[in-house]
C-alpha positions in Angstrom: 75.0 102.2 69.0 77.6 102.4 66.3 81.1 103.5 67.2 84.4 103.6 65.3 86.0 100.2 64.9 89.3 101.1 66.4 87.5 102.2 69.6 85.6 98.9 69.8 88.7 96.9 69.3 90.6 98.9 71.9 87.8 98.4 74.4 88.1 94.6 74.0 91.8 94.9 75.0 93.0 93.4 71.8 95.1 96.4 70.8 95.5 100.1 71.4 93.5 102.5 69.1 96.6 103.2 67.0 97.4 99.5 66.7 93.7 98.8 65.8 93.9 101.4 63.0 96.9 99.5 61.6 95.0 96.2 61.8 92.1 97.8 59.8 94.5 99.2 57.2 96.1 95.8 56.8 92.7 94.3 56.1 92.7 92.1 59.3 89.3 93.4 60.5 86.0 92.3 59.1 82.4 93.5 59.9 79.7 91.0 59.0 82.1 89.2 56.7 83.3 92.2 54.8 86.8 93.7 55.1 86.6 96.9 57.1 88.0 100.3 56.1 89.6 102.9 58.3 86.9 105.3 59.6 84.3 102.5 59.5 81.8 102.1 62.3 79.9 99.1 63.8 77.5 98.2 66.6 79.2 95.6 68.8 75.8 94.5 70.1 74.5 93.7 66.6 77.4 93.4 64.1 79.8 90.5 63.9 83.3 91.9 64.2 86.4 89.7 63.4 90.0 90.6 64.2 92.6 88.3 62.6 89.9 85.8 62.1 88.7 85.8 65.7 85.1 86.8 66.3 84.6 89.3 69.2 82.3 88.0 71.8 78.6 87.9 70.8 76.1 89.8 73.0 74.7 86.5 74.2 78.0 85.0 74.9 79.7 87.4 77.3 82.2 85.9 79.7 83.7 87.5 82.8 86.5 85.9 84.8 88.9 87.0 87.6 92.5 85.9 87.4 95.0 85.9 90.3 97.9 87.1 88.2 101.3 86.0 89.4 104.5 87.9 88.9 106.5 87.1 85.8 103.6 87.3 83.4 102.8 90.2 81.0 99.2 91.4 80.8 98.8 90.9 77.0 97.5 88.1 74.9 100.8 87.6 73.1 104.3 88.9 73.6 106.9 89.6 70.9 109.7 88.9 73.4 108.5 85.5 74.1 107.6 86.1 77.7 104.8 84.3 79.5 101.4 86.1 79.2 98.1 86.0 81.1 96.7 84.2 78.0 98.7 81.2 79.1 97.0 81.1 82.5 93.4 81.2 81.1 94.0 78.8 78.1 91.4 76.4 79.6 88.7 79.1 79.5 86.3 78.1 76.7 85.9 81.7 75.6 88.6 84.0 74.3 88.8 86.8 76.9 91.0 89.8 77.1 92.6 91.6 80.1 90.9 94.8 81.5 93.6 97.3 82.3 97.1 96.2 83.2 99.2 94.8 86.0 102.9 95.1 85.1 105.3 92.2 84.7 106.4 92.2 88.4 103.0 93.0 89.9 100.4 90.4 90.9 96.8 90.1 92.1 93.3 90.7 90.8 92.9 91.0 87.0 89.5 91.0 85.3 89.3 89.4 81.8 86.3 89.5 79.6 85.0 89.6 76.0 82.5 92.4 76.9 84.1 95.6 75.5 81.7 97.9 77.2 82.3 96.5 80.6 86.0 96.7 80.0 85.7 100.3 78.9 83.7 101.2 82.0 86.2 99.7 84.3 89.1 101.5 82.7 87.5 104.9 81.9 88.7 107.6 84.3 85.3 109.2 84.6 83.9 106.2 86.5 86.7 106.5 89.1 86.7 102.9 90.0 88.8 102.5 93.2 91.6 100.0 93.1 93.3 98.8 96.3 96.8 97.3 96.5 99.0 95.8 99.2 102.4 97.3 98.7 105.5 96.2 100.5 108.1 99.0 100.5 111.3 100.1 102.0 112.5 103.6 102.8 114.5 105.7 105.2 111.4 107.6 106.6 108.3 105.5 106.2 106.0 107.9 108.0 107.0 110.9 105.9 106.8 109.0 102.7 103.3 107.7 103.5 102.2 111.2 104.2 103.6 112.3 100.8 101.7 109.4 99.1 98.5 110.8 100.5 99.0 114.2 98.9 98.2 115.2 95.2 101.0 114.2 92.9 102.0 114.9 89.3 103.1 111.7 87.4 104.1 111.9 83.8 102.7 115.4 83.5 99.2 114.4 84.9 97.9 115.6 88.3 96.6 112.6 90.3 94.0 112.6 93.0 95.4 111.9 96.5 95.7 108.2 97.3 94.2 106.6 100.4 97.2 105.1 102.2 97.3 103.0 105.4 100.3 101.4 107.2 99.4 97.8 107.8 102.7 96.8 109.3 106.0 98.5 109.9 109.4 97.2 111.0 112.3 99.7 110.8 112.8 100.8 107.2 110.2 98.4 105.7 106.5 98.4 105.7 103.3 96.9 104.2 100.9 99.5 103.0 97.3 99.5 101.8 97.1 101.9 98.8 93.8 102.9 97.1 93.9 104.9 93.8 91.3 105.8 91.2 93.2 106.5 88.0 95.2 103.4 87.3 97.9 104.9 85.0 100.8 102.9 83.8 103.0 101.8 86.8 101.3 104.5 88.8 101.9 103.2 92.3 105.5 102.4 91.6 106.1 105.9 90.3 104.2 107.4 93.2 106.3 105.5 95.7 109.5 106.5 93.9 108.5 110.1 94.1 107.8 109.7 97.8 111.2 108.1 98.5 110.0 104.5 98.7 111.2 101.4 97.0 108.5 98.9 96.0 109.4 95.3 97.0 106.1 93.7 96.1 102.8 94.9 94.7 99.5 93.1 94.8 96.1 94.3 93.7 93.4 92.9 96.0 90.2 94.7 94.9 88.7 96.7 92.0 85.5 98.5 92.8 83.3 95.9 94.6 85.3 93.0 93.2 87.6 91.3 95.7 90.4 88.9 95.1 89.6 87.0 98.3 91.0 83.4 98.5 91.5 82.9 94.8 94.6 80.8 94.5 97.8 82.2 92.9 97.8 81.7 89.1 94.2 80.5 89.0 91.0 82.0 87.6 87.3 81.8 88.3 84.1 83.0 86.7 82.5 86.0 88.3 79.3 85.5 90.2 76.0 86.7 88.9 76.1 89.5 91.5 79.6 90.6 90.4 78.5 90.6 86.7 75.4 92.7 87.5 77.7 95.1 89.3 80.0 95.4 86.3 77.1 95.9 83.9 75.6 98.6 86.1 78.7 100.8 85.8 
């Protein structure tokens, strides 16, 4: 099915839609060898789409991996400030894959990377309500009241969020380890929720996304998804 090029490029995690439009205007996008124009459409399952000379993954060459992202890396393929990126961690992957969603610079844990734009879009699209679970180490003057507040509806950046599912895993005085499950995945959502609830985040780690589990994957390492995990993603 044909879609606008900027939507396809954005789904692959290469750039936002606005940035994709600029790439098209600058002549850096080609479809079947011809320079694309703004407003053009393509079928990613049939057409060959190039961005800056790099071909988007062909339908028969889809790759899906899971990375245990460490802190101190940005979730982009390049960084104008010269910071380390997740691309550095998967440089030995034979296919060029792109991050699905974001984990901020100081967050860690499960990050899916793929060259399958439709799977990426399904994981990120709010309508699918994919649950994401995090282990969050926090501090605060009244942990119990703050946890109760986290479980209520909140408004973050003008958007009303569904209540999070929150459990106290461990508590000592004014510090605690929480399990927090959300569905939206907005920018720095959990950190902003905790701030609103009177908590300071000390460490944040994503451990699951839908049925995908981080498990024992080593810090800073990646692995291919299993056939069962890929089938799950493709069923979304």
